KEKE-3310 file (N, C-alpha, C; in steps of 0.2 Angstrom, whole numbers, plus 5000, padded with zeros to 4 digits):
npx = (5304:5306:5307:5317:5327:5326:5331:5344:5349:5348:5359:5369:5369:5366:5382:5389:5387:5393:5406:5409:5407:5421:5430:5428:5436:5450:5451:5442:5437:5435:5425:5414:5411:5406:5394:5387:5383:5376:5364:5361:5360:5349:5336:5333:5330:5322:5312:5311:5305:5293:5284:5281:5272)
npy = (5706:5696:5683:5689:5686:5673:5668:5674:5664:5652:5655:5653:5640:5635:5637:5631:5619:5614:5616:5608:5598:5601:5600:5585:5576:5578:5585:5578:5582:5593:5595:5587:5597:5607:5601:5598:5613:5616:5607:5616:5626:5623:5620:5631:5637:5630:5636:5649:5649:5643:5658:5662:5656)
npz = (5229:5237:5223:5219:5228:5230:5219:5218:5227:5222:5214:5221:5229:5217:5213:5224:5221:5212:5217:5224:5216:5209:5220:5224:5222:5223:5236:5247:5262:5261:5250:5256:5266:5259:5253:5266:5267:5256:5258:5268:5261:5253:5257:5264:5251:5250:5260:5258:5244:5247:5250:5237:5232)
capx = (5310:5309:5308:5326:5331:5326:5333:5351:5350:5347:5363:5373:5367:5371:5392:5391:5385:5400:5412:5409:5411:5427:5434:5427:5442:5457:5449:5433:5435:5431:5418:5410:5407:5402:5389:5382:5381:5373:5361:5360:5359:5341:5331:5332:5327:5316:5309:5309:5301:5287:5282:5280:5266)
capy = (5707:5687:5681:5691:5685:5665:5668:5675:5661:5649:5655:5653:5633:5631:5639:5627:5612:5616:5619:5599:5593:5603:5599:5579:5571:5583:5586:5576:5584:5600:5593:5586:5603:5610:5597:5602:5620:5615:5604:5622:5632:5621:5620:5638:5640:5629:5641:5655:5652:5645:5664:5663:5651)
capz = (5233:5235:5218:5216:5234:5228:5212:5219:5230:5220:5211:5226:5227:5211:5211:5229:5220:5209:5220:5228:5210:5210:5226:5225:5219:5228:5245:5249:5266:5257:5248:5262:5269:5254:5253:5272:5266:5250:5260:5271:5255:5248:5264:5265:5246:5247:5263:5253:5236:5249:5251:5231:5229)
cpx = (5310:5310:5315:5330:5332:5332:5341:5353:5352:5356:5369:5374:5369:5379:5394:5392:5392:5405:5413:5410:5419:5433:5432:5434:5448:5457:5443:5432:5433:5426:5412:5406:5405:5395:5385:5381:5377:5365:5355:5354:5349:5336:5329:5328:5321:5309:5302:5305:5294:5284:5280:5273:5257)
cpy = (5700:5684:5684:5687:5676:5666:5670:5669:5655:5648:5656:5646:5632:5632:5634:5620:5610:5615:5611:5597:5593:5599:5589:5573:5572:5584:5583:5579:5593:5600:5591:5591:5608:5607:5600:5611:5621:5613:5612:5628:5627:5621:5627:5640:5637:5634:5645:5656:5648:5650:5666:5663:5657)
cpz = (5233:5231:5217:5222:5232:5222:5212:5225:5228:5216:5215:5226:5223:5208:5219:5225:5215:5210:5223:5223:5208:5214:5227:5224:5224:5236:5248:5258:5266:5255:5251:5265:5263:5253:5260:5268:5260:5252:5263:5267:5251:5253:5263:5258:5247:5253:5260:5246:5239:5248:5243:5230:5232)
residu = (UNK:UNK:UNK:UNK:UNK:UNK:UNK:UNK:UNK:UNK:UNK:UNK:UNK:UNK:UNK:UNK:UNK:UNK:UNK:UNK:UNK:UNK:UNK:UNK:UNK:UNK:UNK:UNK:UNK:UNK:UNK:UNK:UNK:UNK:UNK:UNK:UNK:UNK:UNK:UNK:UNK:UNK:UNK:UNK:UNK:UNK:UNK:UNK:UNK:UNK:UNK:UNK:UNK)
# end
């Protein structure tokens, strides 16, 4: 179950990174918000993946 959660969390994190790139030039404020969300998702994913070892 944790492996599936980690996989799905990674998909969301990658989608947010794509959103950062897409909004970077047109709306820097939105890009900044996506960046903050990305940082939190990466941190959470790191914690989730630590339970797989």
